[in-house]
C-alpha positions as CSV (number, residue, x, y, z in Angstrom):
1,M,-5.0,-33.0,82.6
2,A,-1.3,-32.1,82.6
3,K,-1.0,-33.0,78.8
4,K,-4.1,-30.9,78.1
5,K,-2.7,-27.9,80.1
6,T,0.6,-28.6,77.9
7,K,-1.2,-28.5,74.7
8,A,-3.2,-25.4,75.8
9,A,-0.1,-23.7,76.5
10,G,1.5,-24.6,73.1
11,V,-1.6,-23.3,71.4
12,K,-1.2,-20.0,73.3
13,T,2.4,-19.7,72.6
14,R,1.9,-20.2,68.8
15,T,-0.9,-17.6,68.9
16,A,1.1,-15.2,70.6
17,K,4.1,-15.7,68.2
18,K,1.6,-15.2,65.4
19,A,0.2,-12.0,66.8
20,A,3.8,-10.6,67.6
21,G,4.9,-11.5,64.0
22,A,1.8,-9.8,62.4
23,K,2.3,-6.7,64.7
24,T,6.2,-6.6,63.6
25,A,5.0,-6.9,59.9
26,S,2.5,-4.1,60.3
27,K,5.1,-1.9,62.0
28,S,7.7,-2.6,59.4
29,G,5.0,-1.8,56.7
30,S,4.2,1.5,58.4
31,L,7.8,2.3,58.6
32,A,8.3,1.4,54.9
33,D,5.5,3.8,54.0
34,M,6.8,6.7,56.1
35,A,10.2,6.2,54.4
36,Y,8.8,6.0,50.9
37,T,6.6,9.1,51.4
38,A,9.7,11.1,52.8
39,I,12.1,10.3,50.2
40,K,9.6,10.9,47.5
41,E,8.9,14.4,48.8
42,N,12.7,15.1,48.9
43,I,13.0,13.9,45.3
44,L,9.9,15.8,43.9
45,K,10.9,19.0,45.8
46,L,14.7,18.8,44.7
47,Y,16.0,18.4,48.2
48,F,17.4,15.2,46.4
49,L,18.7,16.5,43.0
50,P,18.4,14.7,39.6
51,G,21.4,12.7,39.1
52,Q,22.4,12.6,43.0
53,Y,23.6,9.4,44.5
54,L,21.7,8.3,47.7
55,N,23.3,6.2,50.3
56,E,21.0,3.8,52.1
57,G,22.7,4.2,55.5
58,A,22.8,7.8,55.1
59,L,18.9,7.5,54.5
60,C,18.4,5.5,57.6
61,D,20.2,7.8,59.8
62,L,18.1,10.7,58.3
63,L,14.9,9.0,58.8
64,K,15.7,7.4,62.1
65,V,14.5,4.0,60.6
66,G,16.3,0.5,59.8
67,R,17.5,-0.8,56.5
68,T,14.7,-2.8,55.7
69,P,12.0,0.0,55.5
70,V,14.4,2.2,53.4
71,H,15.1,-0.5,50.8
72,Q,11.5,-1.2,50.5
73,A,10.6,2.4,49.9
74,L,13.7,2.5,47.2
75,Q,12.2,-0.4,45.5
76,R,8.9,1.2,45.1
77,L,10.5,4.3,44.0
78,Q,12.5,2.6,41.6
79,H,9.1,1.0,39.9
80,E,7.8,4.7,39.8
81,G,10.8,5.6,37.7
82,L,12.0,8.1,40.4
83,V,15.2,6.3,41.3
84,E,17.5,3.6,40.0
85,V,18.7,1.0,42.4
86,M,22.3,-0.3,41.2
87,P,23.6,-3.3,43.1
88,R,27.0,-2.8,44.8
89,K,27.0,0.7,43.7
90,G,24.2,2.7,45.5
91,V,21.1,4.6,44.4
92,I,20.9,7.3,41.9
93,V,17.8,9.5,41.6
94,Q,16.7,9.6,38.0
95,P,17.6,12.8,36.1
96,G,14.4,12.9,34.1
97,S,14.0,14.6,30.8
98,I,11.7,16.8,28.7
99,A,10.8,13.7,26.6
100,E,9.8,12.1,30.0
101,I,7.5,15.0,31.2
102,V,5.9,15.1,27.7
103,K,4.8,11.4,28.1
104,I,3.7,11.9,31.5
105,L,1.6,14.7,30.4
106,D,0.0,13.2,27.4
107,S,-0.8,10.3,29.8
108,R,-2.3,12.4,32.3
109,A,-4.5,14.1,29.5
110,T,-5.8,10.7,28.4
111,I,-6.4,9.4,31.9
112,E,-7.7,12.6,33.7
113,A,-10.2,13.2,30.8
114,D,-11.7,10.2,31.2
115,L,-11.7,10.8,35.1
116,A,-13.4,14.1,34.8
117,R,-16.2,12.7,32.3
118,N,-17.1,10.0,34.6
119,A,-17.0,12.5,37.6
120,A,-19.5,14.6,35.8
121,G,-21.8,11.8,35.7
122,R,-21.6,11.0,39.3
123,V,-21.1,14.3,41.3
124,T,-23.7,15.4,43.9
125,P,-24.5,19.0,44.5
126,E,-22.5,19.3,47.7
127,E,-19.5,17.7,46.0
128,A,-19.9,20.1,43.0
129,K,-19.8,23.1,45.5
130,E,-16.7,21.5,47.2
131,L,-14.8,21.0,43.8
132,K,-15.4,24.6,42.7
133,E,-14.0,25.9,46.2
134,L,-10.8,23.5,45.5
135,A,-10.4,24.8,41.9
136,R,-10.2,28.6,43.3
137,A,-7.6,27.4,45.8
138,G,-4.2,29.2,45.1
139,I,-5.6,31.1,42.2
140,H,-3.9,34.5,43.3
141,A,-0.5,32.6,44.4
142,T,2.6,34.2,42.9
143,A,6.2,32.9,42.7
144,P,6.9,33.0,46.4
145,Q,4.0,30.8,47.2
146,L,4.6,28.2,44.4
147,E,4.8,25.2,47.0
148,D,1.3,26.2,48.3
149,F,-0.1,26.2,44.9
150,I,1.4,23.0,43.9
151,E,-0.2,21.6,46.9
152,A,-3.6,23.1,46.2
153,D,-3.2,21.6,42.6
154,R,-2.4,18.1,43.9
155,I,-5.7,18.3,46.1
156,F,-7.9,19.5,43.3
157,H,-6.6,16.8,40.7
158,G,-7.0,14.1,43.2
159,R,-10.3,15.1,44.4
160,F,-11.9,15.0,40.9
161,A,-10.2,11.9,40.2
162,E,-12.0,10.4,43.2
163,L,-15.2,11.6,42.4
164,A,-15.0,9.5,39.1
165,G,-15.6,6.6,41.2
166,N,-12.6,4.4,39.8
167,P,-10.1,3.9,42.4
168,V,-7.7,1.9,40.0
169,L,-7.6,4.8,37.6
170,S,-7.4,7.5,40.1
171,D,-4.2,5.7,41.7
172,I,-2.6,5.8,38.2
173,A,-3.5,9.4,37.9
174,R,-2.3,10.3,41.3
175,S,1.1,8.6,40.6
176,L,1.2,10.3,37.2
177,H,0.6,13.7,38.7
178,E,2.8,13.3,41.5
179,R,5.7,12.7,39.0
180,S,4.9,16.0,37.2
181,I,5.3,18.0,40.4
182,R,9.1,17.7,40.1
183,Y,9.1,19.5,36.9
184,W,7.4,22.7,38.5
185,Y,10.5,22.9,40.6
186,L,12.9,22.0,37.5
187,H,11.3,24.0,34.7
188,L,7.7,25.2,35.0
189,W,8.5,27.8,37.8
190,Q,9.7,30.0,35.1
191,T,6.2,30.3,33.6
192,F,4.3,30.0,36.6
193,D,0.8,31.7,36.3
194,G,-1.2,30.8,39.3
195,K,-4.5,32.8,37.9
196,S,-4.3,31.0,34.4
197,T,-4.1,27.7,36.2
198,G,-6.8,28.5,38.5
199,G,-8.9,29.7,35.8
200,E,-8.4,26.1,34.1
201,H,-9.4,24.3,37.3
202,S,-12.6,26.3,37.4
203,A,-13.3,25.4,34.0
204,I,-12.8,21.8,34.8
205,A,-14.9,22.1,38.0
206,D,-17.9,24.1,36.5
207,A,-18.2,21.3,33.8
208,I,-18.2,18.7,36.3
209,A,-20.7,20.4,38.2
210,N,-23.0,20.9,35.5
211,G,-22.8,17.3,34.5
212,D,-21.5,17.8,31.0
213,G,-18.7,15.0,30.8
214,E,-17.3,15.9,27.2
215,A,-16.8,19.6,28.3
216,A,-15.1,18.2,31.6
217,A,-13.0,16.0,29.3
218,K,-12.1,18.9,27.0
219,A,-11.3,21.2,29.9
220,V,-8.9,18.8,31.2
221,R,-7.2,18.4,27.7
222,T,-7.1,22.2,27.5
223,H,-5.4,22.5,31.2
224,I,-2.8,19.6,30.2
225,E,-1.9,21.2,26.8
226,S,-1.2,24.5,28.7
227,L,1.0,22.7,31.0
228,R,2.8,21.5,27.9
229,T,2.9,24.8,26.2
230,R,4.6,26.3,29.2
231,L,7.0,23.5,29.6
232,M,8.3,24.4,26.0
233,R,8.3,28.2,26.8
234,A,10.4,27.4,29.9
235,Q,13.0,25.5,27.8
236,D,13.1,28.6,25.4
237,I,13.7,30.7,28.3
238,T,16.8,28.9,29.8
239,R,18.4,25.7,29.7
240,G,20.2,24.0,32.6
241,R,19.4,27.1,34.9
242,P,18.8,25.8,38.5
243,S,15.4,26.5,40.3
244,P,15.0,28.5,43.3
245,R,14.8,26.9,46.6
246,L,11.6,27.4,48.4
247,R,11.7,27.8,52.2
């Protein structure tokens, strides 16, 4: 009987240790996700500037987390091309370039056009109505509300990507769109036109709602090409001029 009790106690102990380990891993993962989101938002919104060196210890203090979550977050951001982790030297925010954003926009045009086409073949009347409402969000925004407009833009693009029913492709589109955000703050604010962009969003939403996949894909390509044109125009306006801080 004593042996059975000892064996049972051993099993319970191992089970408890496994549960504790799983809980610790889960907590570590959630902290890493939190650190990743916070650091990424600071990079995209230029609180961490292109070319700026980041110190892991300082990031830990800022985010109130340990080194492991911060290290894991930085590894993810390096994979996305937002930072470069240099052993024994530190972490630098990738400067970015016009050539890079042009490649990102070209990739978005291809991927998002396909997502819009697929969404047009799957959307329900209720979803179509929702998408049209999202397209109008931020349409009257002006320069002081640029940050609100960018968030509305992120939600709209994310929603029609989701409606396409391809999580793998929509995740890629989301990542590319998020990488585009930094260029709104760096360059595109100079040629910001919320009404025009809202109209382009409405054209995409209307085509999807009407079930016209080819028109939806064309509307997306037109929208992305408009962004590219504005980017080039912003470069003609000024080079190296810092963007205004929001909030």
